C-alpha positions in Angstrom: 99.6 116.5 61.1 98.3 118.3 64.2 95.6 115.9 64.7 97.6 112.9 64.4 100.1 114.4 66.8 97.3 115.0 69.6 96.1 111.2 68.9 99.8 110.2 69.4 100.1 112.2 72.7 96.7 110.8 73.9 98.0 107.2 73.0 101.4 107.8 75.0 99.5 109.1 78.1 97.2 106.0 78.0 100.1 103.7 77.6 101.9 105.3 80.5 98.6 105.5 82.7 98.2 101.6 81.9 101.7 100.6 82.7 101.9 102.7 85.8 98.6 101.5 87.2 99.8 97.9 86.6 102.9 98.7 88.6 100.9 100.6 91.2 99.2 97.4 91.8 101.9 94.7 91.8 104.8 96.6 93.3 105.4 95.6 96.7 108.5 95.6 98.9 109.5 99.4 99.4 111.4 102.0 96.9 114.4 99.7 96.2 112.0 97.0 94.7 110.1 99.6 93.3 113.0 100.9 91.1 113.6 97.2 90.4 110.1 96.7 89.0 110.5 100.2 87.0 113.8 99.1 85.5 112.3 95.8 84.4 109.3 97.4 83.0 110.3 100.7 81.6 113.9 100.2 80.6 114.1 96.4 79.6 110.9 95.6 78.3 109.6 98.8 76.8 113.1 100.9 76.2 111.7 104.0 77.3 115.1 105.1 78.5 118.6 103.9 78.2 120.3 102.2 81.1 122.4 105.3 81.7 119.7 108.0 81.7 117.9 105.8 84.1 120.9 105.7 86.5 121.2 109.1 86.3 117.5 110.0 87.1 117.7 107.3 89.9 120.7 109.4 91.0 118.8 112.6 91.2 115.9 111.3 93.0 118.0 109.8 95.8 119.7 113.1 96.2 116.5 115.1 96.6 113.9 114.9 99.6 110.7 112.8 98.8 109.7 109.3 97.8 112.4 108.3 95.4 110.7 105.6 93.7 107.7 108.0 92.7 109.9 110.6 91.7 111.6 108.4 89.4 108.3 107.3 88.0 107.4 111.0 87.3 110.7 111.6 86.0 110.2 108.8 83.4 106.6 109.8 82.6 107.9 113.4 82.0 110.8 112.2 79.5 107.9 110.0 77.7 105.4 112.8 77.2 106.2 116.0 79.0 104.7 117.3 82.2 101.2 115.8 81.4 103.0 112.3 81.4 104.5 112.7 85.0 101.2 113.4 86.2 99.6 110.3 84.7 102.4 108.2 85.5 102.1 109.6 89.3 98.3 108.9 89.3 98.9 105.2 88.0 101.3 104.3 90.6 99.9 105.9 93.4 96.2 105.9 93.3 95.6 101.9 93.9 97.2 102.3 97.3 95.6 105.7 97.9 92.1 104.2 97.3 92.8 101.0 99.5 94.1 102.9 102.3 91.3 105.4 102.4 88.9 102.8 102.4 90.8 100.9 105.2 90.7 103.9 107.3 86.8 104.3 106.8 86.1 100.9 107.8 88.5 101.4 110.9 86.6 104.4 112.0 83.6 102.1 112.8 85.7 99.9 114.9 87.2 100.1 118.6 91.0 100.0 118.5 92.2 99.8 122.0 95.9 99.8 123.1 96.0 95.9 122.7 99.2 93.8 122.5 99.4 93.9 118.7 99.6 97.6 118.8 102.1 97.9 121.2 103.9 95.2 119.0 103.7 97.7 116.0 105.1 100.3 118.2 108.1 98.4 118.5 108.2 97.5 114.7 108.4 101.3 114.3 111.2 101.6 116.2 113.3 98.9 114.5 112.2 100.0 110.9 112.9 103.9 111.3 116.0 103.1 113.5 117.3 101.1 110.3 116.2 103.9 108.0 117.9 106.7 109.9 121.1 104.8 110.3 121.5 104.4 106.4 120.5 108.1 105.7 123.0 109.1 108.5 126.0 106.8 106.9 125.1 108.6 103.4 124.4 112.2 104.4 126.7 112.9 107.6 130.1 110.9 106.6 132.3 113.6 108.1 132.4 115.4 111.3 131.2 118.8 110.1 128.1 117.3 108.8 127.7 115.2 112.0 127.9 118.5 114.3 125.4 120.1 111.9 123.0 117.0 112.6 123.6 117.1 116.2 122.6 120.9 116.3 119.3 120.2 114.4 118.8 117.4 116.8 119.1 119.3 119.8 117.1 122.6 118.6 114.1 120.5 117.2 114.0 118.2 120.5 114.0 121.3 122.9 111.4 123.4 120.7 109.3 121.2 118.9 107.6 123.6 116.4 107.3 123.7 112.5 109.1 126.9 112.3 112.3 125.3 114.5 112.5 122.7 111.8 112.4 125.2 108.8 114.8 127.3 110.7 117.2 124.7 111.8 117.4 124.0 107.9 117.8 127.2 106.8 120.7 127.9 109.3 122.4 124.5 108.3 122.1 125.2 104.6 124.1 128.8 105.3 126.7 126.9 107.2 127.1 124.3 104.8 127.4 127.0 102.0 130.2 128.6 103.9 131.8 125.2 105.0 131.8 123.3 101.6 132.0 126.1 99.1 135.4 124.5 97.8 133.9 121.0 97.6 134.5 119.3 94.7 133.3 115.9 93.1 133.8 114.8 89.4 130.8 113.7 87.6 130.8 113.9 83.8 127.4 112.2 83.2 124.7 114.3 81.5 120.9 114.3 81.7 118.4 116.2 79.8 114.5 116.5 80.2 111.6 118.1 78.2 111.0 121.1 80.9 111.9 124.8 80.3 113.7 126.4 82.7 111.1 129.3 83.3 108.7 126.5 84.4 111.3 124.9 86.8 112.0 128.3 88.4 108.1 128.6 89.1 108.0 125.1 90.7 111.1 125.7 92.8 109.9 128.9 94.0 106.4 127.2 94.8 108.1 124.4 96.8 110.4 126.9 98.9 107.5 129.6 98.9 104.8 126.8 100.7 107.7 125.4 102.9 108.1 129.1 104.6 104.5 130.4 104.3 102.6 127.5 105.2 103.9 127.4 109.0 103.2 131.0 109.5 99.7 130.8 108.0 99.1 127.9 110.3 100.0 130.3 113.4 98.0 133.3 112.3 95.0 131.1 111.1 92.8 128.5 113.0 92.0 126.8 109.7 92.3 123.2 110.4 92.8 122.4 106.7 95.8 124.6 106.6 97.4 123.1 109.6 96.8 119.7 108.1 98.4 120.4 104.7 101.4 122.2 106.2 102.1 119.1 108.2 101.8 116.9 105.5 103.7 118.9 103.2 106.6 119.8 105.5 106.9 115.9 106.3 107.2 115.3 102.2 109.6 118.1 102.0 112.2 116.9 104.6 112.4 113.1 104.1 115.3 111.4 102.3 115.5 107.8 101.9 111.8 106.3 101.4 108.7 106.0 102.9 109.9 104.5 106.4 111.7 107.7 107.5 108.6 109.7 107.1 107.0 107.6 110.0 108.7 109.8 113.0 107.9 113.0 111.3 104.1 112.2 110.8 103.6 110.8 114.2 105.0 113.9 116.0 102.9 116.0 113.7 99.6 114.0 114.4 99.8 112.1 117.6 100.8 114.5 120.3 98.6 117.1 119.0 95.3 114.8 119.3 94.5 114.4 115.6 94.5 110.9 115.8 95.3 108.2 118.6 98.6 106.2 118.6 96.6 103.1 118.1 94.8 104.2 114.8 98.4 105.7 113.7 100.0 102.4 114.1 97.0 100.3 112.4 97.4 102.2 109.4 101.2 101.9 109.3 100.6 98.1 109.4 98.2 98.4 106.8 100.5 100.5 104.5 102.9 97.7 104.8 100.3 95.3 103.4 99.4 97.3 100.1 101.6 97.9 96.8 102.9 101.2 95.7 104.9 104.1 97.6 104.7 103.9 101.4 104.0 107.9 101.3 100.4 107.0 100.8 100.2 106.2 104.3 99.3 109.8 104.6 95.9 109.0 102.6 94.9 106.7 105.4 96.0 109.4 108.2 94.0 112.0 106.4 90.8 109.9 106.0 91.0 109.0 109.7 91.1 112.8 110.5 88.6 114.0 108.1 87.1 111.7 105.9 87.7 110.6 102.2 88.5 114.6 101.5 90.9 114.6 104.2 92.6 111.5 102.7 92.9 113.1 99.1 94.1 116.6 100.9 96.8 114.6 102.7 97.8 112.9 99.6 98.3 115.8 97.3 100.1 117.7 100.4 102.6 115.1 101.0 103.4 114.4 97.3 103.4 118.0 96.2 107.1 118.7 97.4 108.2 115.7 95.7 106.5 116.8 92.3 108.0 120.5 92.5 111.4 119.1 93.3 111.7 116.8 90.3 110.2 119.2 87.8 112.1 122.1 89.4 115.6 120.7 89.4 115.6 118.5 86.1 116.4 121.5 83.7 119.1 122.6 86.2 120.6 119.4 87.3 123.6 119.5 85.1 124.7 122.8 85.9 123.5 122.8 89.6 125.2 119.6 90.8 128.7 121.2 89.5 128.6 124.2 91.2 130.4 123.6 95.0 128.3 126.3 96.8 125.1 124.8 96.0 126.1 121.8 96.5 127.5 122.9 100.2 124.1 124.4 100.8 122.4 121.0 100.1 124.9 119.1 102.3 124.2 121.1 105.1 120.2 120.9 104.6 120.6 117.0 104.3 122.6 116.8 107.9 120.3 119.0 109.5 117.3 116.6 108.2 119.3 113.7 109.8 119.0 115.5 113.3 115.4 116.3 112.8 114.8 112.6 112.2 116.7 111.4 115.2 114.9 113.8 117.2 111.5 113.1 116.1 112.6 109.1 116.4 113.3 109.5 120.1 110.1 111.6 120.8 107.6 110.3 120.3 108.2 106.8 118.8 111.0 105.5 121.2 109.7 107.1 124.4 106.1 105.9 123.6 107.6 101.9 122.6 110.5 101.1 124.6 108.8 100.7 128.1 110.7 97.8 129.5 113.6 95.7 128.8 111.7 93.0 127.2 110.4 95.6 124.5 114.0 96.5 123.8 115.1 93.1 123.5 112.1 92.6 121.0 113.1 95.5 118.8 116.8 94.3 118.8 115.4 90.9 117.4 113.0 92.8 114.7 116.1 95.1 113.6 118.1 92.0 113.3 115.5 90.5 111.2 115.1 93.6 108.9 118.8 94.5 108.6 121.0 91.2 108.9 118.4 88.4 107.7 117.0 91.1 104.9 113.6 90.0 105.6 110.7 92.1 104.1 109.0 94.9 105.9 105.7 93.1 106.0 107.0 90.0 107.5 108.6 92.0 110.4 105.4 94.0 110.8 103.4 90.4 111.3 105.9 89.3 113.5 105.7 92.5 115.9 101.8 91.9 115.8 102.0 88.4 117.0 105.1 89.1 119.5 103.0 91.9 120.9 99.9 90.0 121.4 102.3 87.2 123.2 104.1 89.7 125.5 100.9 91.1 126.5 100.0 87.8 127.8 103.3 87.3 129.8 
């Protein structure tokens, strides 16, 4: 019986790997589209979860920082075959785009990328895409005056003092204020969700998440090891992002372009490539890491940016039912979410806006691209192509 159980586990893991890899090779269109692909494949076709459980899992992953679609995929894998199933599901969905972007980065290193018109067009695309993502987050995470004030506090502090410790400090202070302000906050929610993870294992995951978030910036300051600085930058970016991969763009640009890790031209060329591959946009980190330190850097960056998502989803699943019903805990999380909005607006202004919108024609073009994305609902890759062509044409004027 024990041997058959092992065979069954192996069969389940192999099935998860094959299905998730096929999704990783074909899932274009960003996190919302990914959730649609998951629903079609895992829920409608294979019946691995019921509709209600899937909706609750999606709600949890939208609530947590990190790449929501990747976390949903991890959660489905965990429900199917435990923690190992979650890892296999993640690898299948993520590795295709990681490999493609690392190869692109290595090819690009042999080419000379200048500050050409199409690169400037991509800068303006970044303005439109990130503005849209941040507006959506702000509407969801700062609906009232108190949370708007917390976002403003985080914006001002992180804009004036642009350090890793400032970001973490702003979030901690906002969590404390949110804990105080919203301790009586109530919201009815009778749904329940269960996952095969022990609470002890979950505590270890949550301790690692917060421990690394606090210790990595300190280690970075007291050591001169470049890989620790690199790991810290990607880990912190992956820890602070709500709402999908587009929102991580300003955090990553602030971490690596002004500090000289890579040029803005190389950064934006990779962003354009990341739009052209399937899978999660967070794999853009693999490209950045490979540009900075070869394929080893690409793997390090991938692990660092996705590790917070893993630790959070595994750490919160067993506690989700009880935690989301505690007003004080929800209040602290509400404060943290508001602070993240402010940090992202700060990073959006410096360096994305200041390096992209240099003339009235740039602002006009950004408005056109924003309208194409928000009002005409065109997919991001079309915006990227339009931006590159438009930038090239503007350089001839």
